[in-house]
PDB file of N, CA, C and O in Angstrom:
ATOM      1  N   UNK A   1       0.841  -1.168   0.000  1.00  0.00           N
ATOM      2  CA  UNK A   1       0.000   0.000   0.000  1.00  0.00           C
ATOM      3  C   UNK A   1       0.893   1.241   0.000  1.00  0.00           C
ATOM      4  O   UNK A   1       1.812   1.349   0.812  1.00  0.00           O
ATOM      5  N   UNK A   2       0.622   2.168  -0.906  1.00  0.00           N
ATOM      6  CA  UNK A   2       1.479   3.343  -1.016  1.00  0.00           C
ATOM      7  C   UNK A   2       1.203   4.346   0.104  1.00  0.00           C
ATOM      8  O   UNK A   2       0.116   4.375   0.681  1.00  0.00           O
ATOM      9  N   UNK A   3       2.190   5.146   0.387  1.00  0.00           N
ATOM     10  CA  UNK A   3       2.041   6.179   1.406  1.00  0.00           C
ATOM     11  C   UNK A   3       1.009   7.206   0.964  1.00  0.00           C
ATOM     12  O   UNK A   3       0.207   7.652   1.785  1.00  0.00           O
ATOM     13  N   UNK A   4       1.002   7.594  -0.306  1.00  0.00           N
ATOM     14  CA  UNK A   4       0.034   8.567  -0.801  1.00  0.00           C
ATOM     15  C   UNK A   4      -1.389   8.066  -0.608  1.00  0.00           C
ATOM     16  O   UNK A   4      -2.266   8.835  -0.217  1.00  0.00           O
ATOM     17  N   UNK A   5      -1.630   6.789  -0.876  1.00  0.00           N
ATOM     18  CA  UNK A   5      -2.963   6.228  -0.689  1.00  0.00           C
ATOM     19  C   UNK A   5      -3.386   6.326   0.770  1.00  0.00           C
ATOM     20  O   UNK A   5      -4.532   6.664   1.065  1.00  0.00           O
ATOM     21  N   UNK A   6      -2.467   6.031   1.681  1.00  0.00           N
ATOM     22  CA  UNK A   6      -2.787   6.059   3.097  1.00  0.00           C
ATOM     23  C   UNK A   6      -3.129   7.471   3.562  1.00  0.00           C
ATOM     24  O   UNK A   6      -3.944   7.636   4.469  1.00  0.00           O
ATOM     25  N   UNK A   7      -2.531   8.477   2.967  1.00  0.00           N
ATOM     26  CA  UNK A   7      -2.798   9.852   3.386  1.00  0.00           C
ATOM     27  C   UNK A   7      -4.263  10.229   3.190  1.00  0.00           C
ATOM     28  O   UNK A   7      -4.773  11.102   3.892  1.00  0.00           O
ATOM     29  N   UNK A   8      -4.942   9.587   2.252  1.00  0.00           N
ATOM     30  CA  UNK A   8      -6.359   9.879   2.025  1.00  0.00           C
ATOM     31  C   UNK A   8      -7.199   9.542   3.248  1.00  0.00           C
ATOM     32  O   UNK A   8      -8.321  10.033   3.372  1.00  0.00           O
ATOM     33  N   UNK A   9      -6.691   8.727   4.143  1.00  0.00           N
ATOM     34  CA  UNK A   9      -7.410   8.359   5.352  1.00  0.00           C
ATOM     35  C   UNK A   9      -7.158   9.260   6.545  1.00  0.00           C
ATOM     36  O   UNK A   9      -7.704   9.027   7.623  1.00  0.00           O
ATOM     37  N   UNK A  10      -6.339  10.287   6.366  1.00  0.00           N
ATOM     38  CA  UNK A  10      -6.008  11.196   7.465  1.00  0.00           C
ATOM     39  C   UNK A  10      -7.071  12.280   7.641  1.00  0.00           C
ATOM     40  O   UNK A  10      -7.747  12.661   6.685  1.00  0.00           O
ATOM     41  N   UNK A  11      -7.208  12.768   8.865  1.00  0.00           N
ATOM     42  CA  UNK A  11      -8.117  13.883   9.125  1.00  0.00           C
ATOM     43  C   UNK A  11      -7.722  15.120   8.336  1.00  0.00           C
ATOM     44  O   UNK A  11      -8.591  15.834   7.835  1.00  0.00           O
ATOM     45  N   UNK A  12      -6.439  15.385   8.216  1.00  0.00           N
ATOM     46  CA  UNK A  12      -5.964  16.606   7.570  1.00  0.00           C
ATOM     47  C   UNK A  12      -5.531  16.382   6.111  1.00  0.00           C
ATOM     48  O   UNK A  12      -4.672  17.103   5.602  1.00  0.00           O
ATOM     49  N   UNK A  13      -6.119  15.393   5.446  1.00  0.00           N
ATOM     50  CA  UNK A  13      -5.814  15.153   4.026  1.00  0.00           C
ATOM     51  C   UNK A  13      -6.101  16.441   3.238  1.00  0.00           C
ATOM     52  O   UNK A  13      -7.142  17.069   3.433  1.00  0.00           O
ATOM     53  N   UNK A  14      -5.193  16.824   2.364  1.00  0.00           N
ATOM     54  CA  UNK A  14      -5.252  18.132   1.692  1.00  0.00           C
ATOM     55  C   UNK A  14      -6.319  18.261   0.614  1.00  0.00           C
ATOM     56  O   UNK A  14      -6.639  19.382   0.219  1.00  0.00           O
ATOM     57  N   UNK A  15      -6.882  17.168   0.123  1.00  0.00           N
ATOM     58  CA  UNK A  15      -7.834  17.263  -0.983  1.00  0.00           C
ATOM     59  C   UNK A  15      -9.261  16.874  -0.591  1.00  0.00           C
ATOM     60  O   UNK A  15      -9.943  16.167  -1.334  1.00  0.00           O
ATOM     61  N   UNK A  16      -9.707  17.336   0.572  1.00  0.00           N
ATOM     62  CA  UNK A  16     -11.116  17.169   0.944  1.00  0.00           C
ATOM     63  C   UNK A  16     -11.893  18.204   0.143  1.00  0.00           C
ATOM     64  O   UNK A  16     -11.653  19.403   0.283  1.00  0.00           O
ATOM     65  N   UNK A  17     -12.820  17.752  -0.694  1.00  0.00           N
ATOM     66  CA  UNK A  17     -13.577  18.691  -1.514  1.00  0.00           C
ATOM     67  C   UNK A  17     -14.947  18.997  -0.928  1.00  0.00           C
ATOM     68  O   UNK A  17     -15.542  20.027  -1.244  1.00  0.00           O
ATOM     69  N   UNK A  18     -15.457  18.102  -0.068  1.00  0.00           N
ATOM     70  CA  UNK A  18     -16.746  18.353   0.568  1.00  0.00           C
ATOM     71  C   UNK A  18     -16.813  17.593   1.882  1.00  0.00           C
ATOM     72  O   UNK A  18     -16.775  16.363   1.894  1.00  0.00           O
ATOM     73  N   UNK A  19     -16.912  18.317   2.983  1.00  0.00           N
ATOM     74  CA  UNK A  19     -17.136  17.715   4.294  1.00  0.00           C
ATOM     75  C   UNK A  19     -18.646  17.725   4.488  1.00  0.00           C
ATOM     76  O   UNK A  19     -19.228  18.783   4.732  1.00  0.00           O
ATOM     77  N   UNK A  20     -19.282  16.579   4.386  1.00  0.00           N
ATOM     78  CA  UNK A  20     -20.740  16.503   4.446  1.00  0.00           C
ATOM     79  C   UNK A  20     -21.232  16.674   5.876  1.00  0.00           C
ATOM     80  O   UNK A  20     -22.139  17.465   6.135  1.00  0.00           O
ATOM     81  N   UNK A  21     -20.641  15.941   6.793  1.00  0.00           N
ATOM     82  CA  UNK A  21     -20.919  16.068   8.219  1.00  0.00           C
ATOM     83  C   UNK A  21     -19.709  15.501   8.958  1.00  0.00           C
ATOM     84  O   UNK A  21     -18.673  15.255   8.341  1.00  0.00           O
ATOM     85  N   UNK A  22     -19.826  15.295  10.248  1.00  0.00           N
ATOM     86  CA  UNK A  22     -18.676  14.814  11.024  1.00  0.00           C
ATOM     87  C   UNK A  22     -18.216  13.416  10.622  1.00  0.00           C
ATOM     88  O   UNK A  22     -17.076  13.041  10.894  1.00  0.00           O
ATOM     89  N   UNK A  23     -19.087  12.641   9.979  1.00  0.00           N
ATOM     90  CA  UNK A  23     -18.762  11.250   9.670  1.00  0.00           C
ATOM     91  C   UNK A  23     -18.683  10.921   8.186  1.00  0.00           C
ATOM     92  O   UNK A  23     -18.387   9.783   7.823  1.00  0.00           O
ATOM     93  N   UNK A  24     -18.945  11.904   7.317  1.00  0.00           N
ATOM     94  CA  UNK A  24     -18.938  11.648   5.878  1.00  0.00           C
ATOM     95  C   UNK A  24     -18.251  12.792   5.142  1.00  0.00           C
ATOM     96  O   UNK A  24     -18.426  13.961   5.483  1.00  0.00           O
ATOM     97  N   UNK A  25     -17.473  12.439   4.135  1.00  0.00           N
ATOM     98  CA  UNK A  25     -16.809  13.452   3.322  1.00  0.00           C
ATOM     99  C   UNK A  25     -16.503  12.879   1.945  1.00  0.00           C
ATOM    100  O   UNK A  25     -16.567  11.670   1.723  1.00  0.00           O
ATOM    101  N   UNK A  26     -16.167  13.788   1.025  1.00  0.00           N
ATOM    102  CA  UNK A  26     -15.747  13.415  -0.323  1.00  0.00           C
ATOM    103  C   UNK A  26     -14.372  14.041  -0.540  1.00  0.00           C
ATOM    104  O   UNK A  26     -14.165  15.223  -0.265  1.00  0.00           O
ATOM    105  N   UNK A  27     -13.440  13.233  -1.035  1.00  0.00           N
ATOM    106  CA  UNK A  27     -12.084  13.713  -1.309  1.00  0.00           C
ATOM    107  C   UNK A  27     -11.722  13.418  -2.756  1.00  0.00           C
ATOM    108  O   UNK A  27     -12.359  12.593  -3.412  1.00  0.00           O
ATOM    109  N   UNK A  28     -10.702  14.096  -3.241  1.00  0.00           N
ATOM    110  CA  UNK A  28     -10.087  13.734  -4.530  1.00  0.00           C
ATOM    111  C   UNK A  28      -8.918  12.829  -4.213  1.00  0.00           C
ATOM    112  O   UNK A  28      -8.212  13.041  -3.228  1.00  0.00           O
ATOM    113  N   UNK A  29      -8.711  11.829  -5.035  1.00  0.00           N
ATOM    114  CA  UNK A  29      -7.597  10.917  -4.791  1.00  0.00           C
ATOM    115  C   UNK A  29      -6.270  11.646  -4.981  1.00  0.00           C
ATOM    116  O   UNK A  29      -6.217  12.729  -5.565  1.00  0.00           O
ATOM    117  N   UNK A  30      -5.219  11.043  -4.487  1.00  0.00           N
ATOM    118  CA  UNK A  30      -3.901  11.684  -4.545  1.00  0.00           C
ATOM    119  C   UNK A  30      -3.403  11.898  -5.973  1.00  0.00           C
ATOM    120  O   UNK A  30      -2.566  12.770  -6.207  1.00  0.00           O
ATOM    121  N   UNK A  31      -3.905  11.114  -6.934  1.00  0.00           N
ATOM    122  CA  UNK A  31      -3.529  11.291  -8.334  1.00  0.00           C
ATOM    123  C   UNK A  31      -4.467  12.228  -9.082  1.00  0.00           C
ATOM    124  O   UNK A  31      -4.287  12.469 -10.276  1.00  0.00           O
ATOM    125  N   UNK A  32      -5.477  12.762  -8.377  1.00  0.00           N
ATOM    126  CA  UNK A  32      -6.427  13.711  -8.950  1.00  0.00           C
ATOM    127  C   UNK A  32      -7.208  13.139 -10.135  1.00  0.00           C
ATOM    128  O   UNK A  32      -7.493  13.854 -11.096  1.00  0.00           O
ATOM    129  N   UNK A  33      -7.549  11.862 -10.067  1.00  0.00           N
ATOM    130  CA  UNK A  33      -8.279  11.236 -11.177  1.00  0.00           C
ATOM    131  C   UNK A  33      -9.672  10.761 -10.803  1.00  0.00           C
ATOM    132  O   UNK A  33     -10.447  10.380 -11.680  1.00  0.00           O
ATOM    133  N   UNK A  34     -10.009  10.776  -9.514  1.00  0.00           N
ATOM    134  CA  UNK A  34     -11.326  10.317  -9.103  1.00  0.00           C
ATOM    135  C   UNK A  34     -11.711  10.949  -7.771  1.00  0.00           C
ATOM    136  O   UNK A  34     -10.865  11.442  -7.026  1.00  0.00           O
ATOM    137  N   UNK A  35     -13.005  10.920  -7.496  1.00  0.00           N
ATOM    138  CA  UNK A  35     -13.523  11.321  -6.198  1.00  0.00           C
ATOM    139  C   UNK A  35     -13.708  10.068  -5.365  1.00  0.00           C
ATOM    140  O   UNK A  35     -13.929   8.986  -5.908  1.00  0.00           O
ATOM    141  N   UNK A  36     -13.621  10.205  -4.050  1.00  0.00           N
ATOM    142  CA  UNK A  36     -13.769   9.078  -3.136  1.00  0.00           C
ATOM    143  C   UNK A  36     -14.728   9.489  -2.024  1.00  0.00           C
ATOM    144  O   UNK A  36     -14.524  10.507  -1.363  1.00  0.00           O
ATOM    145  N   UNK A  37     -15.771   8.693  -1.825  1.00  0.00           N
ATOM    146  CA  UNK A  37     -16.686   8.888  -0.709  1.00  0.00           C
ATOM    147  C   UNK A  37     -16.121   8.152   0.491  1.00  0.00           C
ATOM    148  O   UNK A  37     -15.780   6.973   0.395  1.00  0.00           O
ATOM    149  N   UNK A  38     -16.019   8.839   1.626  1.00  0.00           N
ATOM    150  CA  UNK A  38     -15.416   8.244   2.812  1.00  0.00           C
ATOM    151  C   UNK A  38     -16.308   8.428   4.036  1.00  0.00           C
ATOM    152  O   UNK A  38     -17.088   9.376   4.124  1.00  0.00           O
ATOM    153  N   UNK A  39     -16.169   7.501   4.970  1.00  0.00           N
ATOM    154  CA  UNK A  39     -16.841   7.627   6.262  1.00  0.00           C
ATOM    155  C   UNK A  39     -15.809   7.476   7.374  1.00  0.00           C
ATOM    156  O   UNK A  39     -14.795   6.797   7.210  1.00  0.00           O
ATOM    157  N   UNK A  40     -16.080   8.106   8.485  1.00  0.00           N
ATOM    158  CA  UNK A  40     -15.165   8.081   9.631  1.00  0.00           C
ATOM    159  C   UNK A  40     -15.491   6.859  10.476  1.00  0.00           C
ATOM    160  O   UNK A  40     -16.650   6.618  10.810  1.00  0.00           O
ATOM    161  N   UNK A  41     -14.458   6.088  10.822  1.00  0.00           N
ATOM    162  CA  UNK A  41     -14.686   4.863  11.587  1.00  0.00           C
ATOM    163  C   UNK A  41     -14.233   4.959  13.030  1.00  0.00           C
ATOM    164  O   UNK A  41     -14.840   4.335  13.900  1.00  0.00           O
ATOM    165  N   UNK A  42     -13.193   5.714  13.310  1.00  0.00           N
ATOM    166  CA  UNK A  42     -12.661   5.752  14.665  1.00  0.00           C
ATOM    167  C   UNK A  42     -11.690   6.915  14.795  1.00  0.00           C
ATOM    168  O   UNK A  42     -10.702   6.987  14.064  1.00  0.00           O
ATOM    169  N   UNK A  43     -11.962   7.808  15.704  1.00  0.00           N
ATOM    170  CA  UNK A  43     -11.094   8.959  15.897  1.00  0.00           C
ATOM    171  C   UNK A  43      -9.743   8.625  16.489  1.00  0.00           C
ATOM    172  O   UNK A  43      -8.839   9.461  16.460  1.00  0.00           O
ATOM    173  N   UNK A  44      -9.577   7.428  17.026  1.00  0.00           N
ATOM    174  CA  UNK A  44      -8.315   7.053  17.652  1.00  0.00           C
ATOM    175  C   UNK A  44      -7.349   6.376  16.684  1.00  0.00           C
ATOM    176  O   UNK A  44      -6.169   6.213  16.993  1.00  0.00           O
ATOM    177  N   UNK A  45      -7.841   5.990  15.532  1.00  0.00           N
ATOM    178  CA  UNK A  45      -7.021   5.320  14.531  1.00  0.00           C
ATOM    179  C   UNK A  45      -6.088   6.328  13.859  1.00  0.00           C
ATOM    180  O   UNK A  45      -6.415   7.511  13.757  1.00  0.00           O
ATOM    181  N   UNK A  46      -4.938   5.860  13.406  1.00  0.00           N
ATOM    182  CA  UNK A  46      -4.024   6.732  12.661  1.00  0.00           C
ATOM    183  C   UNK A  46      -4.683   7.195  11.364  1.00  0.00           C
ATOM    184  O   UNK A  46      -4.472   8.327  10.928  1.00  0.00           O
ATOM    185  N   UNK A  47      -5.475   6.328  10.750  1.00  0.00           N
ATOM    186  CA  UNK A  47      -6.195   6.635   9.511  1.00  0.00           C
ATOM    187  C   UNK A  47      -7.685   6.425   9.762  1.00  0.00           C
ATOM    188  O   UNK A  47      -8.209   5.359   9.441  1.00  0.00           O
ATOM    189  N   UNK A  48      -8.386   7.419  10.330  1.00  0.00           N
ATOM    190  CA  UNK A  48      -9.777   7.218  10.729  1.00  0.00           C
ATOM    191  C   UNK A  48     -10.801   7.237   9.597  1.00  0.00           C
ATOM    192  O   UNK A  48     -11.960   6.887   9.818  1.00  0.00           O
ATOM    193  N   UNK A  49     -10.402   7.636   8.399  1.00  0.00           N
ATOM    194  CA  UNK A  49     -11.340   7.704   7.285  1.00  0.00           C
ATOM    195  C   UNK A  49     -11.190   6.487   6.385  1.00  0.00           C
ATOM    196  O   UNK A  49     -10.082   6.120   5.994  1.00  0.00           O
ATOM    197  N   UNK A  50     -12.328   5.860   6.058  1.00  0.00           N
ATOM    198  CA  UNK A  50     -12.343   4.673   5.195  1.00  0.00           C
ATOM    199  C   UNK A  50     -13.132   4.976   3.930  1.00  0.00           C
ATOM    200  O   UNK A  50     -14.175   5.629   3.975  1.00  0.00           O
ATOM    201  N   UNK A  51     -12.630   4.502   2.819  1.00  0.00           N
ATOM    202  CA  UNK A  51     -13.297   4.723   1.540  1.00  0.00           C
ATOM    203  C   UNK A  51     -14.485   3.792   1.394  1.00  0.00           C
ATOM    204  O   UNK A  51     -14.423   2.614   1.747  1.00  0.00           O
ATOM    205  N   UNK A  52     -15.569   4.344   0.867  1.00  0.00           N
ATOM    206  CA  UNK A  52     -16.764   3.549   0.594  1.00  0.00           C
ATOM    207  C   UNK A  52     -16.910   3.274  -0.894  1.00  0.00           C
ATOM    208  O   UNK A  52     -17.223   2.154  -1.298  1.00  0.00           O
ATOM    209  N   UNK A  53     -16.682   4.305  -1.712  1.00  0.00           N
ATOM    210  CA  UNK A  53     -16.819   4.123  -3.156  1.00  0.00           C
ATOM    211  C   UNK A  53     -15.988   5.175  -3.889  1.00  0.00           C
ATOM    212  O   UNK A  53     -15.538   6.161  -3.305  1.00  0.00           O
ATOM    213  N   UNK A  54     -15.802   4.935  -5.174  1.00  0.00           N
ATOM    214  CA  UNK A  54     -14.966   5.772  -6.027  1.00  0.00           C
ATOM    215  C   UNK A  54     -15.759   6.089  -7.291  1.00  0.00           C
ATOM    216  O   UNK A  54     -16.540   5.261  -7.760  1.00  0.00           O
ATOM    217  N   UNK A  55     -15.563   7.281  -7.842  1.00  0.00           N
ATOM    218  CA  UNK A  55     -16.265   7.611  -9.081  1.00  0.00           C
ATOM    219  C   UNK A  55     -15.540   8.719  -9.833  1.00  0.00           C
ATOM    220  O   UNK A  55     -14.855   9.555  -9.244  1.00  0.00           O
ATOM    221  N   UNK A  56     -15.713   8.699 -11.159  1.00  0.00           N
ATOM    222  CA  UNK A  56     -15.059   9.677 -12.026  1.00  0.00           C
ATOM    223  C   UNK A  56     -16.042  10.393 -12.954  1.00  0.00           C
ATOM    224  O   UNK A  56     -15.663  11.323 -13.666  1.00  0.00           O
ATOM    225  N   UNK A  57     -17.290   9.964 -12.943  1.00  0.00           N
ATOM    226  CA  UNK A  57     -18.277  10.514 -13.870  1.00  0.00           C
ATOM    227  C   UNK A  57     -19.549  10.932 -13.144  1.00  0.00           C
ATOM    228  O   UNK A  57     -19.766  10.582 -11.984  1.00  0.00           O
ATOM    229  N   UNK A  58     -20.389  11.693 -13.853  1.00  0.00           N
ATOM    230  CA  UNK A  58     -21.687  12.083 -13.317  1.00  0.00           C
ATOM    231  C   UNK A  58     -22.525  10.841 -13.030  1.00  0.00           C
ATOM    232  O   UNK A  58     -23.219  10.781 -12.015  1.00  0.00           O
ATOM    233  N   UNK A  59     -22.466   9.852 -13.915  1.00  0.00           N
ATOM    234  CA  UNK A  59     -23.225   8.622 -13.683  1.00  0.00           C
ATOM    235  C   UNK A  59     -22.763   7.920 -12.414  1.00  0.00           C
ATOM    236  O   UNK A  59     -23.580   7.393 -11.658  1.00  0.00           O
ATOM    237  N   UNK A  60     -21.467   7.915 -12.182  1.00  0.00           N
ATOM    238  CA  UNK A  60     -20.939   7.334 -10.952  1.00  0.00           C
ATOM    239  C   UNK A  60     -21.403   8.102  -9.727  1.00  0.00           C
ATOM    240  O   UNK A  60     -21.742   7.505  -8.706  1.00  0.00           O
ATOM    241  N   UNK A  61     -21.417   9.420  -9.826  1.00  0.00           N
ATOM    242  CA  UNK A  61     -21.886  10.254  -8.715  1.00  0.00           C
ATOM    243  C   UNK A  61     -23.357   9.988  -8.431  1.00  0.00           C
ATOM    244  O   UNK A  61     -23.782   9.981  -7.275  1.00  0.00           O
ATOM    245  N   UNK A  62     -24.133   9.770  -9.488  1.00  0.00           N
ATOM    246  CA  UNK A  62     -25.566   9.510  -9.321  1.00  0.00           C
ATOM    247  C   UNK A  62     -25.829   8.177  -8.624  1.00  0.00           C
ATOM    248  O   UNK A  62     -26.908   7.979  -8.066  1.00  0.00           O
ATOM    249  N   UNK A  63     -24.875   7.275  -8.646  1.00  0.00           N
ATOM    250  CA  UNK A  63     -25.039   5.966  -8.002  1.00  0.00           C
ATOM    251  C   UNK A  63     -24.601   5.968  -6.534  1.00  0.00           C
ATOM    252  O   UNK A  63     -24.685   4.939  -5.863  1.00  0.00           O
ATOM    253  N   UNK A  64     -24.141   7.099  -6.040  1.00  0.00           N
ATOM    254  CA  UNK A  64     -23.673   7.165  -4.662  1.00  0.00           C
ATOM    255  C   UNK A  64     -24.823   6.948  -3.682  1.00  0.00           C
ATOM    256  O   UNK A  64     -25.985   7.193  -4.005  1.00  0.00           O
ATOM    257  N   UNK A  65     -24.480   6.485  -2.484  1.00  0.00           N
ATOM    258  CA  UNK A  65     -25.482   6.341  -1.429  1.00  0.00           C
ATOM    259  C   UNK A  65     -26.122   7.695  -1.166  1.00  0.00           C
ATOM    260  O   UNK A  65     -25.534   8.736  -1.461  1.00  0.00           O
ATOM    261  N   UNK A  66     -27.328   7.678  -0.611  1.00  0.00           N
ATOM    262  CA  UNK A  66     -28.073   8.919  -0.366  1.00  0.00           C
ATOM    263  C   UNK A  66     -27.256   9.976   0.366  1.00  0.00           C
ATOM    264  O   UNK A  66     -27.329  11.156   0.023  1.00  0.00           O
ATOM    265  N   UNK A  67     -26.484   9.576   1.366  1.00  0.00           N
ATOM    266  CA  UNK A  67     -25.743  10.552   2.164  1.00  0.00           C
ATOM    267  C   UNK A  67     -24.728  11.333   1.315  1.00  0.00           C
ATOM    268  O   UNK A  67     -24.384  12.463   1.661  1.00  0.00           O
ATOM    269  N   UNK A  68     -24.250  10.752   0.221  1.00  0.00           N
ATOM    270  CA  UNK A  68     -23.255  11.400  -0.645  1.00  0.00           C
ATOM    271  C   UNK A  68     -23.832  11.957  -1.949  1.00  0.00           C
ATOM    272  O   UNK A  68     -23.244  12.867  -2.534  1.00  0.00           O
ATOM    273  N   UNK A  69     -24.952  11.441  -2.410  1.00  0.00           N
ATOM    274  CA  UNK A  69     -25.413  11.677  -3.794  1.00  0.00           C
ATOM    275  C   UNK A  69     -25.520  13.147  -4.167  1.00  0.00           C
ATOM    276  O   UNK A  69     -24.939  13.559  -5.171  1.00  0.00           O
ATOM    277  N   UNK A  70     -26.238  13.948  -3.397  1.00  0.00           N
ATOM    278  CA  UNK A  70     -26.450  15.358  -3.751  1.00  0.00           C
ATOM    279  C   UNK A  70     -25.115  16.095  -3.866  1.00  0.00           C
ATOM    280  O   UNK A  70     -24.887  16.832  -4.825  1.00  0.00           O
ATOM    281  N   UNK A  71     -24.237  15.891  -2.884  1.00  0.00           N
ATOM    282  CA  UNK A  71     -22.943  16.573  -2.898  1.00  0.00           C
ATOM    283  C   UNK A  71     -22.052  16.062  -4.014  1.00  0.00           C
ATOM    284  O   UNK A  71     -21.317  16.840  -4.623  1.00  0.00           O
ATOM    285  N   UNK A  72     -22.105  14.759  -4.293  1.00  0.00           N
ATOM    286  CA  UNK A  72     -21.314  14.187  -5.385  1.00  0.00           C
ATOM    287  C   UNK A  72     -21.743  14.784  -6.722  1.00  0.00           C
ATOM    288  O   UNK A  72     -20.901  15.165  -7.535  1.00  0.00           O
ATOM    289  N   UNK A  73     -23.028  14.862  -6.943  1.00  0.00           N
ATOM    290  CA  UNK A  73     -23.523  15.441  -8.194  1.00  0.00           C
ATOM    291  C   UNK A  73     -23.193  16.923  -8.293  1.00  0.00           C
ATOM    292  O   UNK A  73     -22.909  17.419  -9.383  1.00  0.00           O
ATOM    293  N   UNK A  74     -23.227  17.634  -7.178  1.00  0.00           N
ATOM    294  CA  UNK A  74     -22.916  19.067  -7.224  1.00  0.00           C
ATOM    295  C   UNK A  74     -21.468  19.315  -7.633  1.00  0.00           C
ATOM    296  O   UNK A  74     -21.177  20.337  -8.255  1.00  0.00           O
ATOM    297  N   UNK A  75     -20.555  18.406  -7.299  1.00  0.00           N
ATOM    298  CA  UNK A  75     -19.172  18.562  -7.707  1.00  0.00           C
ATOM    299  C   UNK A  75     -19.050  18.558  -9.222  1.00  0.00           C
ATOM    300  O   UNK A  75     -18.248  19.307  -9.782  1.00  0.00           O
ATOM    301  N   UNK A  76     -19.835  17.725  -9.891  1.00  0.00           N
ATOM    302  CA  UNK A  76     -19.774  17.669 -11.351  1.00  0.00           C
ATOM    303  C   UNK A  76     -20.491  18.844 -11.985  1.00  0.00           C
ATOM    304  O   UNK A  76     -20.071  19.304 -13.047  1.00  0.00           O
ATOM    305  N   UNK A  77     -21.561  19.350 -11.374  1.00  0.00           N
ATOM    306  CA  UNK A  77     -22.240  20.494 -11.958  1.00  0.00           C
ATOM    307  C   UNK A  77     -21.334  21.723 -11.922  1.00  0.00           C
ATOM    308  O   UNK A  77     -21.395  22.554 -12.828  1.00  0.00           O
ATOM    309  N   UNK A  78     -20.505  21.851 -10.908  1.00  0.00           N
ATOM    310  CA  UNK A  78     -19.536  22.942 -10.837  1.00  0.00           C
ATOM    311  C   UNK A  78     -18.493  22.785 -11.937  1.00  0.00           C
ATOM    312  O   UNK A  78     -18.149  23.760 -12.605  1.00  0.00           O
ATOM    313  N   UNK A  79     -17.986  21.570 -12.134  1.00  0.00           N
ATOM    314  CA  UNK A  79     -16.981  21.328 -13.174  1.00  0.00           C
ATOM    315  C   UNK A  79     -17.560  21.536 -14.566  1.00  0.00           C
ATOM    316  O   UNK A  79     -16.882  22.077 -15.439  1.00  0.00           O
ATOM    317  N   UNK A  80     -18.807  21.115 -14.789  1.00  0.00           N
ATOM    318  CA  UNK A  80     -19.418  21.251 -16.100  1.00  0.00           C
ATOM    319  C   UNK A  80     -19.697  22.711 -16.438  1.00  0.00           C
ATOM    320  O   UNK A  80     -19.643  23.102 -17.604  1.00  0.00           O
ATOM    321  N   UNK A  81     -19.996  23.520 -15.418  1.00  0.00           N
ATOM    322  CA  UNK A  81     -20.287  24.937 -15.643  1.00  0.00           C
ATOM    323  C   UNK A  81     -19.035  25.741 -15.944  1.00  0.00           C
ATOM    324  O   UNK A  81     -19.121  26.802 -16.562  1.00  0.00           O
ATOM    325  N   UNK A  82     -17.882  25.262 -15.524  1.00  0.00           N
ATOM    326  CA  UNK A  82     -16.637  26.004 -15.719  1.00  0.00           C
ATOM    327  C   UNK A  82     -16.130  25.915 -17.138  1.00  0.00           C
ATOM    328  O   UNK A  82     -15.089  26.489 -17.459  1.00  0.00           O
TER     329      UNK A  82
END
């Protein structure tokens, strides 16, 4: 497992694009090629954030669980408008 991959599980990961609530967030991967939906599992762990799913397209964002779906889709609407 690469060090860059592990950094995505840190509280202070630099590419958090949407903090949904205290237990859910969306980040960009370290290679900047996909979004990752994550949930918090344990504040005492070195890497408390765990990935739930990955997506690179609007269709992928639309398939996200309810807690992520609206925010996932909004990320693409911002990119499409630019």
